[in-house]
ZASEPA-455861 format. One record per residue (C-alpha): residue number from 1; residue in three letters; chain; x negated, y negated, z. Coordinates in nm, 2 decimals. Example, Ala and Ser with C-alpha at 12.3 -4.5 7.8 and 13.67 -1.06 7.14 Angstrom:
% ZASEPA-455861
+-----+-----+----+--------+--------+--------+
|   i |  aa | ch |      x |      y |      z |
+-----+-----+----+--------+--------+--------+
|   1 | ala |  A |  -1.23 |   0.45 |   0.78 |
|   2 | ser |  A |  -1.37 |   0.11 |   0.71 |
+-----+-----+----+--------+--------+--------+
This chain:
% ZASEPA-455861
+-----+-----+----+--------+--------+--------+
|   i |  aa | ch |      x |      y |      z |
+-----+-----+----+--------+--------+--------+
|   1 | met |  A |   0.30 |   0.37 |   1.61 |
|   2 | lys |  A |  -0.02 |   0.21 |   1.57 |
|   3 | ile |  A |  -0.14 |   0.03 |   1.26 |
|   4 | glu |  A |  -0.52 |  -0.10 |   1.24 |
|   5 | arg |  A |  -0.61 |  -0.29 |   0.91 |
|   6 | phe |  A |  -0.97 |  -0.29 |   0.75 |
|   7 | arg |  A |  -1.08 |  -0.50 |   0.49 |
|   8 | val |  A |  -1.31 |  -0.33 |   0.18 |
|   9 | asn |  A |  -1.43 |  -0.40 |  -0.13 |
|  10 | phe |  A |  -1.46 |  -0.72 |  -0.26 |
|  11 | met |  A |  -1.13 |  -0.82 |  -0.35 |
|  12 | asp |  A |  -1.07 |  -0.79 |   0.04 |
|  13 | val |  A |  -0.80 |  -0.51 |   0.01 |
|  14 | asn |  A |  -0.62 |  -0.44 |   0.34 |
|  15 | cys |  A |  -0.69 |  -0.07 |   0.40 |
|  16 | tyr |  A |  -0.45 |   0.04 |   0.69 |
|  17 | val |  A |  -0.44 |   0.34 |   0.89 |
|  18 | val |  A |  -0.12 |   0.40 |   1.06 |
|  19 | tyr |  A |  -0.07 |   0.67 |   1.29 |
|  20 | his |  A |   0.12 |   0.80 |   1.62 |
|  21 | glu |  A |   0.00 |   1.07 |   1.82 |
|  22 | lys |  A |  -0.24 |   1.25 |   1.61 |
|  23 | glu |  A |  -0.12 |   1.24 |   1.27 |
|  24 | ala |  A |  -0.21 |   0.96 |   1.04 |
|  25 | ile |  A |  -0.17 |   0.81 |   0.71 |
|  26 | val |  A |  -0.44 |   0.62 |   0.51 |
|  27 | val |  A |  -0.26 |   0.33 |   0.28 |
|  28 | asp |  A |  -0.47 |   0.16 |  -0.04 |
|  29 | pro |  A |  -0.82 |   0.31 |   0.01 |
|  30 | gly |  A |  -0.99 |   0.05 |  -0.17 |
|  31 | asp |  A |  -1.34 |   0.19 |  -0.14 |
|  32 | ala |  A |  -1.54 |   0.47 |   0.00 |
|  33 | ser |  A |  -1.53 |   0.33 |   0.37 |
|  34 | glu |  A |  -1.74 |   0.52 |   0.62 |
|  35 | gln |  A |  -1.61 |   0.25 |   0.84 |
|  36 | val |  A |  -1.26 |   0.38 |   0.83 |
|  37 | leu |  A |  -1.34 |   0.74 |   0.84 |
|  38 | thr |  A |  -1.53 |   0.71 |   1.18 |
|  39 | tyr |  A |  -1.22 |   0.51 |   1.35 |
|  40 | ile |  A |  -1.05 |   0.79 |   1.22 |
|  41 | asn |  A |  -1.31 |   1.06 |   1.36 |
|  42 | gln |  A |  -1.34 |   0.89 |   1.67 |
|  43 | arg |  A |  -0.97 |   0.95 |   1.75 |
|  44 | asp |  A |  -0.96 |   1.29 |   1.63 |
|  45 | leu |  A |  -0.65 |   1.25 |   1.37 |
|  46 | lys |  A |  -0.55 |   1.45 |   1.12 |
|  47 | val |  A |  -0.44 |   1.26 |   0.78 |
|  48 | val |  A |  -0.13 |   1.38 |   0.65 |
|  49 | ala |  A |  -0.11 |   1.15 |   0.33 |
|  50 | ile |  A |  -0.33 |   0.94 |   0.17 |
|  51 | ile |  A |  -0.05 |   0.65 |   0.01 |
|  52 | asn |  A |  -0.09 |   0.41 |  -0.27 |
|  53 | thr |  A |   0.15 |   0.10 |  -0.28 |
|  54 | his |  A |   0.08 |   0.07 |  -0.62 |
|  55 | gly |  A |  -0.19 |   0.18 |  -0.90 |
|  56 | his |  A |  -0.41 |  -0.12 |  -0.96 |
|  57 | ala |  A |  -0.79 |  -0.05 |  -0.92 |
|  58 | asp |  A |  -0.87 |  -0.23 |  -0.62 |
|  59 | his |  A |  -0.62 |  -0.02 |  -0.39 |
|  60 | ile |  A |  -0.73 |   0.31 |  -0.54 |
|  61 | met |  A |  -1.09 |   0.30 |  -0.59 |
|  62 | gly |  A |  -1.16 |   0.51 |  -0.25 |
|  63 | asn |  A |  -0.88 |   0.79 |  -0.32 |
|  64 | ala |  A |  -1.10 |   1.05 |  -0.47 |
|  65 | trp |  A |  -1.35 |   1.01 |  -0.16 |
|  66 | phe |  A |  -1.08 |   0.98 |   0.12 |
|  67 | met |  A |  -0.91 |   1.27 |  -0.04 |
|  68 | glu |  A |  -1.22 |   1.49 |  -0.04 |
|  69 | lys |  A |  -1.33 |   1.38 |   0.33 |
|  70 | thr |  A |  -1.00 |   1.41 |   0.48 |
|  71 | lys |  A |  -0.85 |   1.72 |   0.27 |
|  72 | ala |  A |  -0.51 |   1.50 |   0.27 |
|  73 | pro |  A |  -0.33 |   1.49 |  -0.07 |
|  74 | leu |  A |  -0.22 |   1.19 |  -0.25 |
|  75 | trp |  A |   0.12 |   0.99 |  -0.24 |
|  76 | ile |  A |   0.23 |   0.73 |  -0.49 |
|  77 | his |  A |   0.54 |   0.64 |  -0.67 |
|  78 | glu |  A |   0.62 |   0.81 |  -1.03 |
|  79 | lys |  A |   0.64 |   0.54 |  -1.23 |
|  80 | asp |  A |   0.28 |   0.42 |  -1.11 |
|  81 | ala |  A |   0.11 |   0.77 |  -1.17 |
|  82 | glu |  A |  -0.02 |   0.68 |  -1.51 |
|  83 | tyr |  A |  -0.22 |   0.42 |  -1.34 |
|  84 | leu |  A |  -0.43 |   0.65 |  -1.13 |
|  85 | gly |  A |  -0.59 |   0.79 |  -1.46 |
|  86 | asn |  A |  -0.59 |   0.48 |  -1.72 |
|  87 | pro |  A |  -0.85 |   0.21 |  -1.69 |
|  88 | glu |  A |  -0.65 |  -0.02 |  -1.90 |
|  89 | met |  A |  -0.34 |   0.01 |  -1.66 |
|  90 | his |  A |  -0.51 |   0.00 |  -1.35 |
|  91 | leu |  A |  -0.75 |  -0.27 |  -1.44 |
|  92 | gly |  A |  -1.09 |  -0.13 |  -1.33 |
|  93 | ser |  A |  -1.28 |  -0.17 |  -1.65 |
|  94 | leu |  A |  -1.19 |  -0.55 |  -1.58 |
|  95 | ile |  A |  -1.33 |  -0.58 |  -1.27 |
|  96 | asn |  A |  -1.60 |  -0.34 |  -1.32 |
|  97 | met |  A |  -1.46 |  -0.08 |  -1.08 |
|  98 | asp |  A |  -1.51 |   0.27 |  -1.21 |
|  99 | val |  A |  -1.22 |   0.45 |  -1.03 |
| 100 | pro |  A |  -1.22 |   0.83 |  -1.03 |
| 101 | thr |  A |  -0.92 |   1.04 |  -1.17 |
| 102 | val |  A |  -0.71 |   1.20 |  -0.91 |
| 103 | glu |  A |  -0.34 |   1.36 |  -0.97 |
| 104 | ala |  A |  -0.09 |   1.26 |  -0.68 |
| 105 | gly |  A |   0.05 |   1.56 |  -0.52 |
| 106 | arg |  A |   0.36 |   1.37 |  -0.44 |
| 107 | phe |  A |   0.57 |   1.12 |  -0.64 |
| 108 | leu |  A |   0.74 |   0.85 |  -0.39 |
| 109 | lys |  A |   1.09 |   0.74 |  -0.46 |
| 110 | asp |  A |   1.31 |   0.49 |  -0.25 |
| 111 | gly |  A |   1.44 |   0.61 |   0.05 |
| 112 | asp |  A |   1.20 |   0.87 |   0.14 |
| 113 | val |  A |   1.07 |   0.90 |   0.48 |
| 114 | ile |  A |   0.71 |   0.96 |   0.55 |
| 115 | asn |  A |   0.67 |   1.08 |   0.87 |
| 116 | val |  A |   0.39 |   1.03 |   1.12 |
| 117 | gly |  A |   0.37 |   1.22 |   1.48 |
| 118 | asn |  A |   0.72 |   1.20 |   1.56 |
| 119 | lys |  A |   0.76 |   0.85 |   1.42 |
| 120 | ser |  A |   0.83 |   0.75 |   1.04 |
| 121 | leu |  A |   0.87 |   0.54 |   0.77 |
| 122 | glu |  A |   1.09 |   0.45 |   0.51 |
| 123 | val |  A |   0.96 |   0.40 |   0.14 |
| 124 | met |  A |   1.10 |   0.14 |  -0.04 |
| 125 | his |  A |   1.09 |   0.07 |  -0.41 |
| 126 | thr |  A |   1.00 |  -0.31 |  -0.48 |
| 127 | pro |  A |   0.85 |  -0.30 |  -0.85 |
| 128 | gly |  A |   0.75 |  -0.63 |  -0.98 |
| 129 | his |  A |   0.42 |  -0.65 |  -0.94 |
| 130 | ser |  A |   0.38 |  -0.30 |  -1.10 |
| 131 | pro |  A |   0.63 |  -0.07 |  -1.20 |
| 132 | gly |  A |   0.61 |   0.15 |  -0.90 |
| 133 | gly |  A |   0.50 |  -0.07 |  -0.67 |
| 134 | ile |  A |   0.62 |   0.04 |  -0.29 |
| 135 | cys |  A |   0.65 |  -0.09 |   0.05 |
| 136 | leu |  A |   0.63 |   0.08 |   0.38 |
| 137 | tyr |  A |   0.90 |   0.02 |   0.68 |
| 138 | ala |  A |   0.96 |   0.11 |   1.01 |
| 139 | pro |  A |   1.12 |  -0.10 |   1.26 |
| 140 | asn |  A |   0.92 |  -0.43 |   1.34 |
| 141 | leu |  A |   0.68 |  -0.31 |   1.07 |
| 142 | leu |  A |   0.66 |  -0.35 |   0.67 |
| 143 | ile |  A |   0.34 |  -0.28 |   0.47 |
| 144 | ser |  A |   0.39 |  -0.48 |   0.15 |
| 145 | gly |  A |   0.13 |  -0.37 |  -0.06 |
| 146 | asp |  A |   0.08 |  -0.66 |  -0.31 |
| 147 | thr |  A |   0.46 |  -0.73 |  -0.31 |
| 148 | leu |  A |   0.43 |  -0.99 |  -0.09 |
| 149 | phe |  A |   0.20 |  -1.21 |   0.11 |
| 150 | lys |  A |   0.17 |  -1.48 |   0.33 |
| 151 | asn |  A |   0.34 |  -1.76 |   0.17 |
| 152 | ser |  A |   0.29 |  -1.60 |  -0.13 |
| 153 | val |  A |   0.39 |  -1.30 |  -0.36 |
| 154 | gly |  A |   0.21 |  -1.06 |  -0.62 |
| 155 | arg |  A |   0.12 |  -1.14 |  -0.95 |
| 156 | trp |  A |   0.34 |  -1.04 |  -1.26 |
| 157 | asp |  A |   0.17 |  -1.15 |  -1.53 |
| 158 | leu |  A |  -0.06 |  -0.80 |  -1.54 |
| 159 | pro |  A |   0.06 |  -0.48 |  -1.75 |
| 160 | gly |  A |   0.42 |  -0.35 |  -1.61 |
| 161 | gly |  A |   0.46 |  -0.71 |  -1.39 |
| 162 | asn |  A |   0.79 |  -0.86 |  -1.44 |
| 163 | leu |  A |   0.93 |  -1.16 |  -1.24 |
| 164 | asp |  A |   1.24 |  -1.13 |  -1.25 |
| 165 | val |  A |   1.20 |  -0.74 |  -1.11 |
| 166 | leu |  A |   1.00 |  -0.88 |  -0.84 |
| 167 | lys |  A |   1.23 |  -1.18 |  -0.72 |
| 168 | glu |  A |   1.46 |  -0.89 |  -0.67 |
| 169 | ser |  A |   1.22 |  -0.67 |  -0.48 |
| 170 | ile |  A |   1.14 |  -1.00 |  -0.28 |
| 171 | leu |  A |   1.50 |  -1.10 |  -0.17 |
| 172 | arg |  A |   1.56 |  -0.74 |  -0.08 |
| 173 | leu |  A |   1.23 |  -0.74 |   0.16 |
| 174 | gly |  A |   1.42 |  -1.07 |   0.31 |
| 175 | arg |  A |   1.73 |  -0.92 |   0.40 |
| 176 | leu |  A |   1.50 |  -0.75 |   0.68 |
| 177 | pro |  A |   1.50 |  -0.82 |   1.07 |
| 178 | ile |  A |   1.36 |  -1.14 |   1.09 |
| 179 | glu |  A |   1.11 |  -1.03 |   1.35 |
| 180 | thr |  A |   0.97 |  -0.75 |   1.09 |
| 181 | val |  A |   0.57 |  -0.79 |   1.09 |
| 182 | val |  A |   0.45 |  -0.83 |   0.75 |
| 183 | tyr |  A |   0.10 |  -0.61 |   0.69 |
| 184 | pro |  A |   0.02 |  -0.73 |   0.30 |
| 185 | gly |  A |  -0.26 |  -0.59 |   0.06 |
| 186 | his |  A |  -0.42 |  -0.89 |   0.07 |
| 187 | gly |  A |  -0.50 |  -1.16 |   0.33 |
| 188 | pro |  A |  -0.33 |  -1.22 |   0.71 |
| 189 | ser |  A |  -0.05 |  -1.06 |   0.85 |
| 190 | thr |  A |   0.30 |  -1.28 |   0.88 |
| 191 | thr |  A |   0.68 |  -1.21 |   0.93 |
| 192 | ile |  A |   0.97 |  -1.20 |   0.74 |
| 193 | glu |  A |   1.08 |  -1.55 |   0.97 |
| 194 | his |  A |   0.78 |  -1.69 |   0.85 |
| 195 | glu |  A |   0.87 |  -1.61 |   0.49 |
| 196 | ile |  A |   1.20 |  -1.73 |   0.48 |
| 197 | ile |  A |   1.09 |  -2.08 |   0.58 |
| 198 | asn |  A |   0.78 |  -2.13 |   0.42 |
| 199 | asn |  A |   0.78 |  -1.88 |   0.10 |
| 200 | ser |  A |   0.97 |  -2.06 |  -0.18 |
| 201 | phe |  A |   1.06 |  -1.70 |  -0.33 |
| 202 | leu |  A |   1.29 |  -1.63 |  -0.02 |
+-----+-----+----+--------+--------+--------+
């Protein structure tokens, strides 16, 4: 399984294309990115799903555009589904992002398996930054959204955030194999081992 990172919009969101063989998922399309679409088309990839790790505007801004361009459905955790059409929840009005409203084609839950080619990722429900925050895990790989960053964690002071719940989610991630490479929603990649040593939340 391969993963490619693209930094999109003025919030420097990490949008990921995860693929194996000729199937792909697009994770957190924070903008209408021609660069991401070109990458997909050049490799003749079929996008099977667009996945939001959570429902904040900077991670969902490109949902409608990518759904139109790829004809792929949008998947998100049920507890963040309300964010997709509510500017007060997704905070688009706060950061001057006019987010088109879309509907999810599937509600993800903890333990769901997402198939990409003949590889798969497991959905981990990791609330705290938002009620429906998720991570995507495969051996040696974790897409952590805004739950876990290098040396830090996601904010818990936004609507639906909760510090105690976030701590539980972070500790769950800390039990993953230490060699797991973490691909966060913002900033550089890290590893579980690095976070255990350097992140005060672990």
